[in-house]
N, C-alpha and C positions, 0 to 999 in steps of 0.2 A: 548574068541577068540581074537587073537592079530591082528594087522594091516596087517602083512604079509599074514595071512590066509584069511583075508577079501579081500585083493588085488588079491590074487591068485584065489579066488572064482569068483571075478568079471572078471578077465582076462579069465578064463575058460568059463564063461557065454558068454562073448563077442566073443571068438573064436567059440563057438558052434553056436551062432547066425549068424556070417558071413559065416560059413560053410553051414548052412541050406539055406542061400540065394545064394549059389554057388559062393561066392567070394573066389578066390584062389590066390590072390596076396600075395607075401611074406611080412611078417611084421617084423619090428625091434622093440623090446621092449627096451626102454631106460629110462633115468631118474634114480632116486634112486632105484626104484624097479628093473629096468634092471640091475643095479650094484649088487643088492642083489642076483638076479637069477644067474648072472655070478659067483659071489663068491661061491654060493651054488654048482654050477657045478664044479668049480675048487676044492673045498674042498672034494666033494664026490669022485672025481677021483684022488686025491692026486697029482695034477699037480703042478709043481714047478713054482713059479713066481719071478719076480725081487724083490718085496717087501714082507716082512713077514706079515706086518699088513694090513688087508683089508681096503679098502677105506670106511669110514663111511660117510653117507649122509642121508638126509631125504628120507625115503622109503615109504612115504605116497602118492607118485605120480607115475602114470604110463604114460609114453609118448609112443605113438605108431605111427610109421611111416610106410608108404607103399611105395613101389617103383615098377618100371617097366613101 
């Protein structure tokens, strides 16, 4: 299992737990893993971007922000 799968598993566990507690605040996923998720989204949908090369960064961190 690679780091991205482990991080995704932890993120889904976290989202399940906050959903079970009735927390409905919007979340922003940032950091290296947030960039990875955005790159994956762009790639899957063939969205054109300004730069050809994806931004490479440490993906072993999840930063989660809540607002409202």
